[in-house]
C-alpha positions in Angstrom: -19.3 -6.5 0.0 -16.8 -4.3 1.9 -15.7 -0.9 0.6 -12.0 0.1 0.5 -11.0 2.9 2.8 -9.5 5.9 1.0 -6.2 7.4 2.2 -3.8 9.8 0.5 0.0 10.0 1.1 2.7 12.5 0.4 6.3 11.4 -0.1 9.6 12.9 -1.1 11.3 11.4 -4.2 14.4 9.4 -3.4 13.6 8.9 0.3 13.2 5.5 1.9 9.4 5.0 2.4 7.7 2.1 4.2 4.0 1.8 4.7 2.9 -0.3 7.7 -0.6 -1.6 8.0 -2.3 -3.5 10.9 -5.5 -5.3 9.9 -8.3 -5.2 12.5 -11.9 -6.4 12.5 -14.9 -4.2 13.0 -14.5 -4.3 16.8 -10.8 -3.2 16.6 -9.3 -6.6 17.3 -6.1 -7.5 15.4 -6.7 -10.3 12.9 -4.3 -13.2 12.4 -3.0 -12.5 8.9 0.1 -14.8 9.0 -1.0 -16.8 5.9 -2.4 -13.9 3.9 -0.8 -12.3 0.8 -0.7 -8.5 0.5 0.0 -6.5 -2.6 0.4 -2.7 -3.2 -0.1 -1.6 -6.8 1.0 1.9 -7.9 -0.1 3.4 -11.2 0.2 6.7 -13.0 -3.0 8.7 -13.2 -3.2 7.5 -16.8 -3.4 3.9 -15.6 0.2 2.9 -16.5 1.6 0.4 -14.1 4.6 1.8 -12.1 5.3 -0.9 -9.5 3.8 -3.8 -7.6 5.1 -4.2 -4.0 4.5 -7.4 -2.1 3.8 -6.9 1.6 6.0 -8.5 4.2 4.2 -9.8 7.3 5.9 -9.6 10.7 3.9 -9.9 14.0 0.5 -9.3 12.2 1.8 -6.1 10.7 2.2 -5.7 6.9 5.1 -3.6 5.6 5.4 -2.3 2.0 8.8 -0.9 1.0 8.3 1.7 -1.9 11.0 2.5 -4.4 10.7 6.3 -4.7 13.9 6.9 -6.7 12.1 7.5 -10.1 8.8 8.6 -8.7 7.7 12.2 -9.3 4.1 13.5 -9.4 0.7 12.0 -8.7 0.0 8.3 -8.6 -3.0 6.1 -7.8 -2.6 3.1 -5.6 -4.5 0.3 -4.1 -3.7 -2.4 -1.5 -5.4 -5.7 -1.5 -5.1 -9.0 0.3 -5.8 -12.6 -0.4 -6.8 -14.4 2.8 -6.5 -18.1 3.8 -9.9 -18.8 2.1 -8.6 -17.3 -1.2 -10.9 -14.3 -0.8 -9.4 -11.2 -2.6 -10.3 -7.8 -1.4 -9.1 -4.2 -2.0 -9.0 -2.6 1.5 -7.2 0.7 0.9 -6.8 3.0 -2.0 -6.1 6.6 -2.8 -3.4 8.9 -4.2 0.3 9.0 -3.6 2.1 12.3 -4.4 5.9 12.2 -4.8 7.6 15.6 -4.6 11.1 16.6 -5.6 13.8 16.4 -3.0 15.4 19.8 -2.9 18.1 19.0 -0.3 20.1 16.7 -2.5 
């Protein structure tokens, strides 16, 4: 059983935010993920679903475009994949903090 890595992110509400992820094995080699499915789930700290973002794979890099327009405060997230053998695993989780944009 693998454990998900924890990573926290700070964003500004209303900005265009994209998370890019490259998946590597334990030796640092890039893994072919061309037929995998990636999902980013964002929830409020009370466990209420905010959004689910499907990853887009280009050249073995996964991109998640996050809609930040109505996001403000602290949210929990996790990223998981389903590989070509139908194995589902959460590989990254943590906290996303969305702060007010004062320059608008």
